Backbone of each chain as nested JSON, in Angstrom:
{
  "chains": [
    {"id": "A", "residues": [
      {"number": 1, "name": "UNK", "atoms": {"N": [24.22, -14.614, -5.798], "CA": [22.709, -14.073, -5.938], "C": [22.425, -13.336, -4.968]}},
      {"number": 2, "name": "UNK", "atoms": {"N": [22.098, -11.831, -4.956], "CA": [21.526, -11.036, -4.124], "C": [19.971, -11.006, -3.969]}},
      {"number": 3, "name": "UNK", "atoms": {"N": [19.346, -11.078, -2.828], "CA": [17.84, -11.235, -2.714], "C": [17.307, -9.934, -2.138]}},
      {"number": 4, "name": "UNK", "atoms": {"N": [16.401, -9.492, -2.669], "CA": [15.918, -8.116, -2.084], "C": [14.329, -8.629, -1.85]}},
      {"number": 5, "name": "UNK", "atoms": {"N": [14.14, -8.683, -0.855], "CA": [12.512, -8.674, -0.357], "C": [11.911, -7.497, 0.108]}},
      {"number": 6, "name": "UNK", "atoms": {"N": [10.834, -7.031, -0.544], "CA": [10.233, -5.993, -0.317], "C": [8.526, -6.375, 0.499]}},
      {"number": 7, "name": "UNK", "atoms": {"N": [8.494, -6.172, 1.395], "CA": [7.417, -6.334, 2.197], "C": [6.305, -5.13, 2.393]}},
      {"number": 8, "name": "UNK", "atoms": {"N": [5.078, -5.515, 1.892], "CA": [4.112, -4.256, 1.951], "C": [2.594, -5.093, 2.532]}},
      {"number": 9, "name": "UNK", "atoms": {"N": [1.752, -4.179, 2.015], "CA": [0.516, -4.244, 2.428], "C": [-0.503, -5.131, 1.28]}},
      {"number": 10, "name": "UNK", "atoms": {"N": [-1.589, -5.657, 1.443], "CA": [-2.283, -6.171, 0.455], "C": [-3.826, -5.351, 0.48]}},
      {"number": 11, "name": "UNK", "atoms": {"N": [-4.125, -5.033, -0.374], "CA": [-3.534, -4.187, -1.501], "C": [-2.147, -3.346, -1.169]}},
      {"number": 12, "name": "UNK", "atoms": {"N": [-1.611, -3.042, -2.023], "CA": [-0.567, -1.964, -1.823], "C": [-0.691, -0.586, -1.665]}},
      {"number": 13, "name": "UNK", "atoms": {"N": [-0.145, -0.142, -0.637], "CA": [-0.43, 1.407, -0.163], "C": [0.753, 1.912, -1.337]}},
      {"number": 14, "name": "UNK", "atoms": {"N": [0.626, 3.127, -1.326], "CA": [1.19, 4.099, -2.496], "C": [2.811, 3.907, -2.231]}},
      {"number": 15, "name": "UNK", "atoms": {"N": [3.227, 4.016, -1.008], "CA": [4.813, 3.809, -0.784], "C": [5.355, 2.282, -1.004]}},
      {"number": 16, "name": "UNK", "atoms": {"N": [4.345, 1.252, -0.617], "CA": [4.713, -0.316, -0.858], "C": [4.908, -0.415, -2.312]}},
      {"number": 17, "name": "UNK", "atoms": {"N": [3.966, 0.136, -3.109], "CA": [4.247, 0.15, -4.646], "C": [5.535, 0.982, -5.11]}},
      {"number": 18, "name": "UNK", "atoms": {"N": [5.813, 2.282, -4.489], "CA": [6.945, 2.765, -5.041], "C": [8.297, 1.971, -4.468]}},
      {"number": 19, "name": "UNK", "atoms": {"N": [8.355, 1.434, -3.384], "CA": [9.289, 0.631, -2.915], "C": [10.058, -0.473, -3.992]}},
      {"number": 20, "name": "UNK", "atoms": {"N": [8.799, -1.104, -4.356], "CA": [8.854, -2.118, -5.387], "C": [9.468, -1.69, -6.728]}},
      {"number": 21, "name": "UNK", "atoms": {"N": [9.0, -0.486, -6.8], "CA": [9.363, -0.032, -8.223], "C": [10.88, 0.261, -8.299]}},
      {"number": 22, "name": "UNK", "atoms": {"N": [11.413, 1.041, -7.088], "CA": [12.899, 1.378, -6.838], "C": [13.455, -0.053, -6.984]}},
      {"number": 23, "name": "UNK", "atoms": {"N": [13.13, -0.685, -6.26], "CA": [13.77, -2.076, -5.896], "C": [14.148, -2.614, -7.105]}},
      {"number": 24, "name": "UNK", "atoms": {"N": [12.947, -2.646, -8.065], "CA": [13.239, -3.221, -9.538], "C": [13.967, -2.44, -10.387]}},
      {"number": 25, "name": "UNK", "atoms": {"N": [13.992, -1.252, -10.446], "CA": [14.968, -0.242, -11.195], "C": [16.206, -0.958, -10.706]}},
      {"number": 26, "name": "UNK", "atoms": {"N": [16.804, -0.66, -9.376], "CA": [18.036, -0.877, -9.07], "C": [18.509, -2.351, -9.784]}},
      {"number": 27, "name": "UNK", "atoms": {"N": [17.512, -3.364, -9.543], "CA": [17.699, -4.75, -10.041], "C": [18.068, -4.783, -11.254]}},
      {"number": 28, "name": "UNK", "atoms": {"N": [17.483, -3.946, -12.142], "CA": [17.892, -4.03, -13.568], "C": [18.92, -3.813, -13.859]}},
      {"number": 29, "name": "UNK", "atoms": {"N": [19.61, -2.698, -13.056], "CA": [21.156, -2.437, -13.266], "C": [22.074, -3.362, -12.904]}},
      {"number": 30, "name": "UNK", "atoms": {"N": [21.525, -4.498, -12.544], "CA": [22.594, -5.782, -11.911], "C": [21.975, -7.025, -12.977]}},
      {"number": 31, "name": "UNK", "atoms": {"N": [21.879, -7.304, -14.024], "CA": [21.141, -8.352, -14.699], "C": [21.577, -9.49, -14.145]}},
      {"number": 32, "name": "UNK", "atoms": {"N": [20.652, -10.312, -13.509], "CA": [21.311, -11.852, -13.308], "C": [21.823, -11.865, -11.976]}},
      {"number": 33, "name": "UNK", "atoms": {"N": [21.74, -10.718, -11.243], "CA": [22.523, -10.91, -9.73], "C": [21.595, -10.563, -8.752]}},
      {"number": 34, "name": "UNK", "atoms": {"N": [20.373, -9.998, -9.165], "CA": [19.889, -9.691, -7.885], "C": [18.376, -10.258, -8.154]}},
      {"number": 35, "name": "UNK", "atoms": {"N": [17.753, -10.981, -7.193], "CA": [16.391, -11.561, -7.25], "C": [15.493, -11.066, -6.287]}},
      {"number": 36, "name": "UNK", "atoms": {"N": [14.29, -10.413, -6.848], "CA": [13.376, -9.279, -6.103], "C": [12.134, -10.205, -5.929]}},
      {"number": 37, "name": "UNK", "atoms": {"N": [11.821, -9.988, -4.57], "CA": [10.537, -10.628, -4.176], "C": [9.436, -9.7, -3.488]}},
      {"number": 38, "name": "UNK", "atoms": {"N": [8.408, -9.703, -3.938], "CA": [7.339, -8.823, -3.533], "C": [6.729, -9.744, -2.526]}},
      {"number": 39, "name": "UNK", "atoms": {"N": [6.46, -9.385, -1.107], "CA": [5.865, -10.301, 0.02], "C": [4.984, -9.423, 0.613]}},
      {"number": 40, "name": "UNK", "atoms": {"N": [4.035, -10.112, 1.259], "CA": [3.141, -9.731, 2.104], "C": [3.608, -9.499, 3.493]}},
      {"number": 41, "name": "UNK", "atoms": {"N": [3.244, -8.31, 4.164], "CA": [4.021, -8.447, 5.595], "C": [3.506, -9.177, 6.49]}},
      {"number": 42, "name": "UNK", "atoms": {"N": [2.085, -9.772, 6.324], "CA": [1.34, -10.478, 7.109], "C": [1.378, -12.054, 6.482]}},
      {"number": 43, "name": "UNK", "atoms": {"N": [2.383, -12.498, 6.543], "CA": [2.907, -13.686, 5.882], "C": [3.817, -14.36, 6.901]}},
      {"number": 44, "name": "UNK", "atoms": {"N": [4.174, -15.826, 6.692], "CA": [4.916, -16.58, 7.487], "C": [6.384, -15.772, 7.262]}},
      {"number": 45, "name": "UNK", "atoms": {"N": [6.715, -15.696, 5.769], "CA": [7.838, -14.927, 5.473], "C": [8.198, -13.635, 6.262]}},
      {"number": 46, "name": "UNK", "atoms": {"N": [6.987, -12.773, 6.643], "CA": [6.994, -11.473, 7.221], "C": [7.787, -11.933, 8.536]}},
      {"number": 47, "name": "UNK", "atoms": {"N": [6.576, -12.903, 9.255], "CA": [6.645, -13.303, 10.601], "C": [8.357, -13.369, 10.883]}},
      {"number": 48, "name": "UNK", "atoms": {"N": [8.821, -14.215, 9.823], "CA": [10.349, -14.336, 10.234], "C": [11.004, -12.913, 10.604]}},
      {"number": 49, "name": "UNK", "atoms": {"N": [10.761, -11.989, 9.777], "CA": [11.497, -10.83, 10.137], "C": [10.986, -9.826, 11.376]}},
      {"number": 50, "name": "UNK", "atoms": {"N": [9.91, -10.221, 11.604], "CA": [9.264, -9.485, 13.006], "C": [8.908, -8.054, 12.22]}},
      {"number": 51, "name": "UNK", "atoms": {"N": [8.313, -7.968, 11.101], "CA": [8.157, -6.658, 10.423], "C": [6.956, -5.806, 11.313]}},
      {"number": 52, "name": "UNK", "atoms": {"N": [7.337, -4.696, 11.649], "CA": [6.385, -3.873, 12.647], "C": [6.056, -2.596, 11.583]}},
      {"number": 53, "name": "UNK", "atoms": {"N": [6.378, -2.219, 10.535], "CA": [5.774, -1.322, 9.807], "C": [6.126, -1.745, 8.169]}},
      {"number": 54, "name": "UNK", "atoms": {"N": [5.255, -0.949, 7.397], "CA": [5.532, -1.528, 5.94], "C": [5.76, 0.191, 5.294]}},
      {"number": 55, "name": "UNK", "atoms": {"N": [6.336, 0.139, 4.041], "CA": [7.168, -1.018, 3.687], "C": [8.548, -1.357, 4.258]}},
      {"number": 56, "name": "UNK", "atoms": {"N": [8.865, -2.505, 4.298], "CA": [10.169, -3.133, 4.871], "C": [10.988, -3.692, 3.698]}},
      {"number": 57, "name": "UNK", "atoms": {"N": [12.288, -3.462, 3.865], "CA": [13.013, -3.822, 2.706], "C": [14.153, -4.655, 3.206]}},
      {"number": 58, "name": "UNK", "atoms": {"N": [14.182, -5.903, 3.054], "CA": [15.103, -6.774, 3.423], "C": [16.411, -7.23, 2.135]}},
      {"number": 59, "name": "UNK", "atoms": {"N": [17.448, -7.131, 2.479], "CA": [18.405, -7.502, 1.42], "C": [19.3, -8.566, 2.115]}},
      {"number": 60, "name": "UNK", "atoms": {"N": [19.331, -9.668, 1.263], "CA": [20.142, -10.899, 2.055], "C": [19.83, -10.964, 3.416]}},
      {"number": 61, "name": "UNK", "atoms": {"N": [18.798, -11.244, 3.797], "CA": [17.942, -11.419, 5.164], "C": [18.625, -10.367, 6.154]}},
      {"number": 62, "name": "UNK", "atoms": {"N": [19.053, -9.33, 5.645], "CA": [19.187, -8.05, 6.826], "C": [18.146, -7.044, 6.005]}},
      {"number": 63, "name": "UNK", "atoms": {"N": [17.649, -6.766, 7.494], "CA": [16.306, -5.485, 7.353], "C": [17.137, -4.222, 7.089]}},
      {"number": 64, "name": "UNK", "atoms": {"N": [16.827, -3.462, 5.917], "CA": [17.505, -2.486, 5.905], "C": [16.618, -1.086, 5.898]}},
      {"number": 65, "name": "UNK", "atoms": {"N": [15.571, -1.43, 5.9], "CA": [14.451, -0.206, 6.05], "C": [13.303, -0.58, 6.635]}},
      {"number": 66, "name": "UNK", "atoms": {"N": [12.746, 0.095, 7.562], "CA": [11.239, -0.301, 7.921], "C": [10.508, 0.713, 8.089]}},
      {"number": 67, "name": "UNK", "atoms": {"N": [9.204, 0.853, 7.481], "CA": [8.413, 1.759, 7.259], "C": [8.895, 3.242, 6.927]}},
      {"number": 68, "name": "UNK", "atoms": {"N": [9.817, 2.856, 5.888], "CA": [10.754, 4.036, 5.281], "C": [10.929, 3.674, 3.813]}},
      {"number": 69, "name": "UNK", "atoms": {"N": [10.701, 4.835, 2.903], "CA": [10.98, 4.695, 1.556], "C": [12.457, 5.167, 1.19]}},
      {"number": 70, "name": "UNK", "atoms": {"N": [13.42, 4.098, 0.812], "CA": [14.656, 4.265, 0.687], "C": [14.906, 4.964, -0.848]}},
      {"number": 71, "name": "UNK", "atoms": {"N": [15.69, 5.581, -1.35], "CA": [15.875, 6.234, -2.441], "C": [16.686, 5.128, -3.309]}},
      {"number": 72, "name": "UNK", "atoms": {"N": [16.925, 5.292, -4.603], "CA": [17.492, 4.38, -5.148], "C": [19.047, 4.086, -5.121]}},
      {"number": 73, "name": "UNK", "atoms": {"N": [19.5, 5.477, -4.901], "CA": [20.642, 5.544, -4.362], "C": [21.188, 4.966, -3.029]}},
      {"number": 74, "name": "UNK", "atoms": {"N": [20.141, 5.046, -2.287], "CA": [20.338, 4.315, -0.954], "C": [20.46, 2.814, -0.997]}},
      {"number": 75, "name": "UNK", "atoms": {"N": [19.469, 2.355, -1.857], "CA": [19.386, 0.768, -2.125], "C": [20.517, 0.354, -2.762]}},
      {"number": 76, "name": "UNK", "atoms": {"N": [21.006, 0.973, -3.944], "CA": [22.113, 0.572, -4.634], "C": [23.462, 0.637, -3.845]}},
      {"number": 77, "name": "UNK", "atoms": {"N": [23.661, 1.652, -2.544], "CA": [24.502, 1.414, -1.6], "C": [24.821, 0.066, -1.014]}},
      {"number": 78, "name": "UNK", "atoms": {"N": [23.477, -0.235, -0.55], "CA": [23.428, -1.732, 0.057], "C": [23.782, -2.681, -0.813]}},
      {"number": 79, "name": "UNK", "atoms": {"N": [23.449, -2.748, -2.068], "CA": [23.807, -3.651, -2.985], "C": [25.327, -3.591, -3.363]}},
      {"number": 80, "name": "UNK", "atoms": {"N": [25.83, -2.416, -3.364], "CA": [27.182, -2.415, -3.561], "C": [27.947, -3.01, -2.253]}},
      {"number": 81, "name": "UNK", "atoms": {"N": [27.625, -2.927, -1.205], "CA": [28.401, -3.545, -0.032], "C": [28.086, -5.03, -0.024]}},
      {"number": 82, "name": "UNK", "atoms": {"N": [26.773, -5.446, -0.241], "CA": [26.74, -7.104, -0.423], "C": [27.64, -7.547, -1.577]}},
      {"number": 83, "name": "UNK", "atoms": {"N": [27.398, -6.703, -2.956], "CA": [28.55, -7.247, -3.651], "C": [30.143, -7.361, -3.306]}},
      {"number": 84, "name": "UNK", "atoms": {"N": [30.484, -6.341, -2.819], "CA": [31.7, -6.296, -2.056], "C": [32.185, -7.33, -1.234]}},
      {"number": 85, "name": "UNK", "atoms": {"N": [31.297, -7.837, -0.308], "CA": [30.979, -9.003, 0.517], "C": [31.392, -10.18, -0.343]}},
      {"number": 86, "name": "UNK", "atoms": {"N": [30.594, -10.163, -1.289], "CA": [30.538, -11.502, -1.956], "C": [31.929, -11.756, -2.767]}},
      {"number": 87, "name": "UNK", "atoms": {"N": [32.762, -10.647, -3.135], "CA": [34.137, -10.848, -3.914], "C": [35.197, -10.874, -3.135]}}
    ]},
    {"id": "B", "residues": [
      {"number": 1, "name": "UNK", "atoms": {"N": [-32.155, 7.616, -3.179], "CA": [-31.321, 6.635, -3.14], "C": [-30.34, 6.846, -2.542]}},
      {"number": 2, "name": "UNK", "atoms": {"N": [-29.615, 5.773, -1.786], "CA": [-28.453, 6.059, -1.043], "C": [-27.318, 6.039, -1.886]}},
      {"number": 3, "name": "UNK", "atoms": {"N": [-26.021, 6.98, -1.524], "CA": [-25.074, 7.05, -2.196], "C": [-24.185, 5.909, -1.833]}},
      {"number": 4, "name": "UNK", "atoms": {"N": [-23.362, 5.361, -2.443], "CA": [-22.627, 4.008, -2.178], "C": [-21.306, 4.492, -2.131]}},
      {"number": 5, "name": "UNK", "atoms": {"N": [-20.294, 4.603, -0.774], "CA": [-19.149, 4.853, -0.693], "C": [-18.266, 3.313, -0.541]}},
      {"number": 6, "name": "UNK", "atoms": {"N": [-17.538, 2.893, -1.228], "CA": [-16.425, 1.577, -0.954], "C": [-15.276, 2.326, -0.386]}},
      {"number": 7, "name": "UNK", "atoms": {"N": [-14.689, 2.048, 0.536], "CA": [-13.224, 2.525, 0.915], "C": [-12.333, 1.357, 1.356]}},
      {"number": 8, "name": "UNK", "atoms": {"N": [-11.16, 1.634, 0.592], "CA": [-10.482, 0.3, 0.401], "C": [-9.058, 0.569, 1.311]}},
      {"number": 9, "name": "UNK", "atoms": {"N": [-8.897, -0.381, 2.005], "CA": [-7.473, -0.21, 2.93], "C": [-6.761, -1.401, 2.879]}},
      {"number": 10, "name": "UNK", "atoms": {"N": [-5.317, -0.964, 3.173], "CA": [-4.489, -2.388, 2.998], "C": [-4.656, -3.286, 4.23]}},
      {"number": 11, "name": "UNK", "atoms": {"N": [-3.826, -4.359, 4.483], "CA": [-3.851, -4.838, 5.647], "C": [-2.458, -5.741, 5.579]}},
      {"number": 12, "name": "UNK", "atoms": {"N": [-1.485, -5.264, 6.606], "CA": [-1.905, -4.329, 7.509], "C": [-1.802, -2.627, 7.261]}},
      {"number": 13, "name": "UNK", "atoms": {"N": [-2.746, -2.008, 7.879], "CA": [-3.035, -0.675, 7.083], "C": [-1.881, 0.562, 7.302]}},
      {"number": 14, "name": "UNK", "atoms": {"N": [-1.738, 1.161, 6.402], "CA": [-0.899, 2.038, 6.258], "C": [-1.176, 2.858, 6.987]}},
      {"number": 15, "name": "UNK", "atoms": {"N": [-0.674, 4.218, 7.547], "CA": [-1.149, 5.476, 8.029], "C": [-2.391, 5.804, 7.501]}},
      {"number": 16, "name": "UNK", "atoms": {"N": [-2.036, 6.276, 6.175], "CA": [-3.337, 6.634, 5.224], "C": [-4.485, 5.795, 5.354]}},
      {"number": 17, "name": "UNK", "atoms": {"N": [-4.308, 4.464, 5.224], "CA": [-5.508, 3.473, 5.513], "C": [-5.971, 3.657, 6.978]}},
      {"number": 18, "name": "UNK", "atoms": {"N": [-5.428, 3.895, 7.914], "CA": [-6.044, 4.054, 9.32], "C": [-6.587, 5.48, 9.371]}},
      {"number": 19, "name": "UNK", "atoms": {"N": [-6.453, 6.329, 8.569], "CA": [-7.058, 7.635, 8.78], "C": [-8.319, 7.767, 7.886]}},
      {"number": 20, "name": "UNK", "atoms": {"N": [-8.023, 6.833, 6.715], "CA": [-9.346, 6.491, 6.06], "C": [-10.506, 5.756, 6.567]}},
      {"number": 21, "name": "UNK", "atoms": {"N": [-10.01, 4.598, 7.175], "CA": [-10.829, 3.936, 7.968], "C": [-11.66, 4.635, 9.098]}},
      {"number": 22, "name": "UNK", "atoms": {"N": [-11.043, 5.399, 9.87], "CA": [-11.64, 6.264, 10.728], "C": [-12.601, 7.224, 10.209]}},
      {"number": 23, "name": "UNK", "atoms": {"N": [-12.143, 7.828, 8.965], "CA": [-13.166, 8.881, 8.329], "C": [-14.377, 7.912, 7.631]}},
      {"number": 24, "name": "UNK", "atoms": {"N": [-14.065, 6.645, 7.482], "CA": [-15.171, 6.114, 6.878], "C": [-16.337, 6.051, 8.111]}},
      {"number": 25, "name": "UNK", "atoms": {"N": [-15.867, 5.763, 9.109], "CA": [-16.9, 5.25, 10.437], "C": [-17.525, 6.586, 10.604]}},
      {"number": 26, "name": "UNK", "atoms": {"N": [-16.522, 7.72, 10.654], "CA": [-17.145, 8.843, 10.953], "C": [-18.676, 9.356, 9.783]}},
      {"number": 27, "name": "UNK", "atoms": {"N": [-18.207, 9.011, 8.684], "CA": [-19.105, 9.468, 7.532], "C": [-20.366, 8.73, 7.633]}},
      {"number": 28, "name": "UNK", "atoms": {"N": [-19.873, 7.271, 8.111], "CA": [-21.057, 6.575, 8.029], "C": [-22.124, 7.107, 9.114]}},
      {"number": 29, "name": "UNK", "atoms": {"N": [-21.674, 7.352, 10.27], "CA": [-22.417, 8.045, 11.417], "C": [-23.087, 9.139, 10.955]}},
      {"number": 30, "name": "UNK", "atoms": {"N": [-22.327, 10.137, 10.341], "CA": [-22.951, 11.436, 10.056], "C": [-23.988, 11.445, 8.964]}},
      {"number": 31, "name": "UNK", "atoms": {"N": [-24.083, 10.598, 8.076], "CA": [-24.8, 10.554, 6.818], "C": [-25.726, 9.184, 7.004]}},
      {"number": 32, "name": "UNK", "atoms": {"N": [-25.957, 8.769, 8.133], "CA": [-26.734, 7.463, 8.409], "C": [-27.872, 7.484, 7.679]}},
      {"number": 33, "name": "UNK", "atoms": {"N": [-28.581, 6.746, 6.893], "CA": [-29.68, 6.575, 6.046], "C": [-29.324, 7.125, 4.616]}},
      {"number": 34, "name": "UNK", "atoms": {"N": [-28.506, 7.846, 4.428], "CA": [-28.15, 8.551, 3.127], "C": [-26.904, 7.933, 2.372]}},
      {"number": 35, "name": "UNK", "atoms": {"N": [-25.864, 7.501, 3.212], "CA": [-24.592, 6.999, 2.711], "C": [-24.632, 5.474, 3.392]}},
      {"number": 36, "name": "UNK", "atoms": {"N": [-24.364, 4.847, 2.117], "CA": [-23.848, 3.337, 2.46], "C": [-22.519, 3.276, 2.536]}},
      {"number": 37, "name": "UNK", "atoms": {"N": [-21.94, 2.748, 3.486], "CA": [-20.286, 2.773, 3.648], "C": [-19.885, 1.209, 3.517]}},
      {"number": 38, "name": "UNK", "atoms": {"N": [-19.127, 0.909, 2.767], "CA": [-18.494, -0.534, 2.849], "C": [-17.0, -0.394, 2.792]}},
      {"number": 39, "name": "UNK", "atoms": {"N": [-16.512, -1.074, 4.046], "CA": [-15.162, -0.941, 3.906], "C": [-14.468, -2.265, 3.392]}},
      {"number": 40, "name": "UNK", "atoms": {"N": [-13.644, -2.177, 2.657], "CA": [-12.725, -3.579, 2.06], "C": [-11.433, -3.374, 2.294]}},
      {"number": 41, "name": "UNK", "atoms": {"N": [-11.048, -4.733, 3.162], "CA": [-9.734, -4.279, 3.824], "C": [-8.775, -5.672, 3.401]}},
      {"number": 42, "name": "UNK", "atoms": {"N": [-7.715, -5.516, 2.97], "CA": [-6.778, -6.43, 3.103], "C": [-7.372, -7.573, 1.68]}},
      {"number": 43, "name": "UNK", "atoms": {"N": [-7.002, -8.857, 2.131], "CA": [-7.218, -9.92, 1.017], "C": [-8.732, -9.788, 0.433]}},
      {"number": 44, "name": "UNK", "atoms": {"N": [-9.592, -9.297, 1.449], "CA": [-11.061, -9.4, 1.142], "C": [-11.571, -8.157, -0.088]}},
      {"number": 45, "name": "UNK", "atoms": {"N": [-10.347, -7.268, -0.328], "CA": [-10.546, -6.281, -1.035], "C": [-10.202, -6.445, -2.432]}},
      {"number": 46, "name": "UNK", "atoms": {"N": [-9.274, -7.548, -2.848], "CA": [-8.616, -7.619, -3.664], "C": [-9.787, -7.716, -5.158]}},
      {"number": 47, "name": "UNK", "atoms": {"N": [-10.467, -8.76, -4.874], "CA": [-11.503, -8.833, -6.277], "C": [-12.214, -7.508, -6.589]}},
      {"number": 48, "name": "UNK", "atoms": {"N": [-12.766, -6.61, -5.763], "CA": [-13.176, -5.39, -6.055], "C": [-11.972, -4.351, -6.502]}},
      {"number": 49, "name": "UNK", "atoms": {"N": [-10.784, -4.548, -5.896], "CA": [-9.578, -3.759, -6.053], "C": [-8.994, -4.054, -7.562]}},
      {"number": 50, "name": "UNK", "atoms": {"N": [-9.342, -5.135, -8.043], "CA": [-9.127, -5.486, -9.573], "C": [-10.135, -4.871, -10.441]}},
      {"number": 51, "name": "UNK", "atoms": {"N": [-11.222, -5.29, -9.841], "CA": [-12.514, -4.705, -10.801], "C": [-12.497, -3.514, -11.029]}},
      {"number": 52, "name": "UNK", "atoms": {"N": [-12.145, -2.746, -10.061], "CA": [-11.833, -1.299, -10.32], "C": [-10.467, -0.806, -11.106]}},
      {"number": 53, "name": "UNK", "atoms": {"N": [-9.579, -1.558, -11.151], "CA": [-8.505, -1.467, -11.409], "C": [-7.633, -0.297, -10.788]}},
      {"number": 54, "name": "UNK", "atoms": {"N": [-7.77, -0.611, -9.746], "CA": [-6.991, 0.482, -8.492], "C": [-5.56, -0.052, -8.508]}},
      {"number": 55, "name": "UNK", "atoms": {"N": [-4.883, 0.964, -8.346], "CA": [-3.563, 0.684, -8.304], "C": [-2.947, 0.759, -7.072]}},
      {"number": 56, "name": "UNK", "atoms": {"N": [-3.55, 1.494, -6.089], "CA": [-3.035, 1.485, -4.56], "C": [-4.023, 2.089, -3.585]}},
      {"number": 57, "name": "UNK", "atoms": {"N": [-3.719, 1.681, -2.224], "CA": [-4.663, 2.025, -1.29], "C": [-3.863, 3.123, -0.414]}},
      {"number": 58, "name": "UNK", "atoms": {"N": [-4.714, 4.09, 0.226], "CA": [-6.035, 4.104, 0.222], "C": [-6.842, 4.322, -0.742]}},
      {"number": 59, "name": "UNK", "atoms": {"N": [-8.185, 3.797, -0.691], "CA": [-8.824, 4.503, -2.035], "C": [-10.509, 4.454, -1.714]}},
      {"number": 60, "name": "UNK", "atoms": {"N": [-11.09, 5.589, -2.486], "CA": [-12.379, 5.581, -2.163], "C": [-13.23, 5.511, -3.404]}},
      {"number": 61, "name": "UNK", "atoms": {"N": [-14.066, 4.638, -3.611], "CA": [-14.912, 4.789, -4.68], "C": [-16.272, 5.035, -4.312]}},
      {"number": 62, "name": "UNK", "atoms": {"N": [-16.795, 6.28, -4.964], "CA": [-18.191, 6.496, -4.561], "C": [-18.976, 6.18, -5.824]}},
      {"number": 63, "name": "UNK", "atoms": {"N": [-20.099, 5.471, -5.898], "CA": [-21.23, 5.036, -6.767], "C": [-20.371, 4.634, -7.689]}},
      {"number": 64, "name": "UNK", "atoms": {"N": [-19.574, 3.605, -7.779], "CA": [-18.608, 2.905, -8.428], "C": [-17.711, 3.723, -9.578]}},
      {"number": 65, "name": "UNK", "atoms": {"N": [-17.616, 4.871, -8.797], "CA": [-16.571, 5.819, -9.684], "C": [-15.21, 5.994, -8.595]}},
      {"number": 66, "name": "UNK", "atoms": {"N": [-13.928, 5.815, -9.352], "CA": [-13.036, 6.103, -8.548], "C": [-12.557, 7.832, -8.114]}},
      {"number": 67, "name": "UNK", "atoms": {"N": [-12.696, 8.11, -6.705], "CA": [-12.814, 9.417, -6.616], "C": [-11.272, 9.904, -5.622]}},
      {"number": 68, "name": "UNK", "atoms": {"N": [-10.812, 8.749, -5.079], "CA": [-9.502, 9.012, -4.149], "C": [-8.928, 7.854, -4.454]}},
      {"number": 69, "name": "UNK", "atoms": {"N": [-7.437, 7.823, -4.618], "CA": [-6.779, 6.835, -4.633], "C": [-5.231, 7.342, -4.317]}},
      {"number": 70, "name": "UNK", "atoms": {"N": [-4.483, 6.357, -3.155], "CA": [-3.327, 6.626, -2.5], "C": [-3.28, 7.67, -1.649]}},
      {"number": 71, "name": "UNK", "atoms": {"N": [-4.158, 8.278, -1.066], "CA": [-4.222, 9.345, -0.049], "C": [-5.523, 9.31, 0.533]}},
      {"number": 72, "name": "UNK", "atoms": {"N": [-5.065, 9.773, 2.022], "CA": [-6.374, 10.259, 2.648], "C": [-6.684, 11.442, 2.32]}},
      {"number": 73, "name": "UNK", "atoms": {"N": [-8.072, 11.347, 1.829], "CA": [-8.373, 12.74, 1.725], "C": [-8.872, 13.604, 2.873]}},
      {"number": 74, "name": "UNK", "atoms": {"N": [-8.744, 15.002, 2.931], "CA": [-9.551, 15.777, 3.666], "C": [-10.494, 15.997, 3.858]}},
      {"number": 75, "name": "UNK", "atoms": {"N": [-11.526, 16.432, 4.977], "CA": [-12.872, 16.329, 4.942], "C": [-13.653, 17.03, 3.737]}},
      {"number": 76, "name": "UNK", "atoms": {"N": [-12.784, 18.187, 3.541], "CA": [-13.337, 18.904, 2.481], "C": [-13.359, 17.93, 1.001]}},
      {"number": 77, "name": "UNK", "atoms": {"N": [-12.539, 17.457, 0.927], "CA": [-12.315, 16.652, -0.47], "C": [-13.179, 15.588, -0.534]}},
      {"number": 78, "name": "UNK", "atoms": {"N": [-13.4, 14.922, 0.743], "CA": [-14.252, 13.683, 0.654], "C": [-15.714, 14.471, 0.58]}},
      {"number": 79, "name": "UNK", "atoms": {"N": [-15.83, 15.318, 1.279], "CA": [-17.348, 16.155, 1.405], "C": [-17.727, 16.683, -0.182]}},
      {"number": 80, "name": "UNK", "atoms": {"N": [-16.62, 17.342, -1.128], "CA": [-16.739, 17.577, -2.367], "C": [-16.971, 16.134, -3.26]}},
      {"number": 81, "name": "UNK", "atoms": {"N": [-16.458, 15.269, -3.085], "CA": [-16.632, 14.005, -3.732], "C": [-17.632, 13.192, -3.682]}},
      {"number": 82, "name": "UNK", "atoms": {"N": [-18.401, 13.3, -2.305], "CA": [-19.509, 12.853, -1.963], "C": [-20.737, 13.822, -2.639]}},
      {"number": 83, "name": "UNK", "atoms": {"N": [-20.466, 14.963, -2.775], "CA": [-21.546, 15.911, -3.142], "C": [-21.618, 15.602, -4.719]}},
      {"number": 84, "name": "UNK", "atoms": {"N": [-20.467, 15.453, -5.334], "CA": [-20.479, 15.164, -6.869], "C": [-20.89, 13.441, -7.044]}},
      {"number": 85, "name": "UNK", "atoms": {"N": [-21.058, 12.849, -5.963], "CA": [-21.712, 11.634, -5.985], "C": [-23.277, 11.471, -5.693]}},
      {"number": 86, "name": "UNK", "atoms": {"N": [-23.678, 12.782, -5.521], "CA": [-25.331, 12.746, -5.384], "C": [-25.536, 12.849, -3.968]}},
      {"number": 87, "name": "UNK", "atoms": {"N": [-24.585, 13.03, -3.041], "CA": [-25.066, 13.292, -1.332], "C": [-25.561, 14.736, -0.956]}}
    ]}
  ]
}
């Protein structure tokens, strides 16, 4: 199972909302294989990754984007890499 | 009667939220006595955020009407919104 964690602000800014929408869209293409978590940047979980900017996207404990909105294609490339590594 | 302006920001603030909070302070000084500015940030903003059915921050609600959402307005836009709100 691949875990994608989207860290944003509370309440969410436009970019934080959009990253979550994109992450959910990508996850929907891999049913049962991706777990999505929406998390607050100012949380114990956020501290774990030393988040300096939002939105931050973490895939399988690897920070892949900080303060940047990745396209669905870019997110999918990271997912493909993770799936390759798992097989 | 004072015009009521509620300004919503995320915590941690995104660049748009930082800008809108600065603008809120500026307008509170500029229209002292005529404008009542309330800043709602992070978790403390959630109840009102949901009450107004806002989708994202930054946001400005003037006299209980959503005027700006998801973007920090220019001074001209904010002036117009305040004028429509009765300032």
